[in-house]
N, C-alpha and C positions, 0 to 999 in steps of 0.2 A: 732444469735445476740449475744452475749454478755452483761454484761448491765458493764457499768464503778462499783466496789469495793470503797466509798470510810467505814474506820473503825471508828465510832471517837474515844475521849477519853478515854470518861467514859465505853466503851465500850473494847480499850487500855486495862485497869486496869482490866476488869469485863476478859480478853482472859490472860491477868500478873498469875489475882486471881488461876484459874482452873490448870495451869502451876504448880504451884506449888501443890492449892492439889490435885488435877483429873487430872490423864495424859489419862482416858477413858472419859470424856468431854472434853480434850481441847482437841483434835481431832478431835467429834465431831463435833465442832466448827467450823473447818476447809469444814466437810466436806460442812456441812449446807452453808458456803461462796462462795461452791465451785457447787452444787445445783441451788443456788439461784441467785448466774448470769447466771448461764446460761435459767434459767426459774423462774422466780419470786412470780409468782402463786402458782405456781405450784412445785409438786416433796417429796422431806422427809421429816422427821420432823411435817410434816398434819398441813401444809403454813394456817394462816385462817387471813383474817382482822380482823383489833378493828375495833371495834364503837366508835365515836363520839368522832370525826376526819377530820378536814379536808381538810386532805394528805392523801392518801393511802401509811397505815399503813398497818402492816402487822405485824403477829407471827407464828414463829415456835419451835416448840419445842427442845432441848438438854440432858433435866431429867426430871423424875418425876418435879423435885420444879421449873427451870428453863426453860429461853424461847431465843428467838434471835431475835428481838426488829428490823424491818428495816421502813424504807421510798421507797419509789417508785418516779422521778421525771423522770415520760415516754419520755417528747420532748426532755430532754437531754441522757436519757439512764443513768442513773446513780441512785448504791443503796448507804445508807447512812443509815448504824450501828449503833445503839446510844449507844444496851444493848447486853445482855448476861445471864445474871445471874438474877436473879430476872421472879416476873411475875408478866409482867406489873406495 
């Protein structure tokens, strides 16, 4: 079963930045989104659960510096992607 993906406005801005600055990382972001929709806790990008959050928040590597940050809402089968740039 796949999850529904919501890309939040900040993450949209990050994707737009990658589209203009780094095509390779831009394409990697979409690979990460596709893999996350199928299995949000395993797969490419070294998924890692982030500590100190009340909800289930994970990150995956886009590149050495940037991470995709997302929250999993298991009961609704929804994932909110909050950012693609930066490190937490």
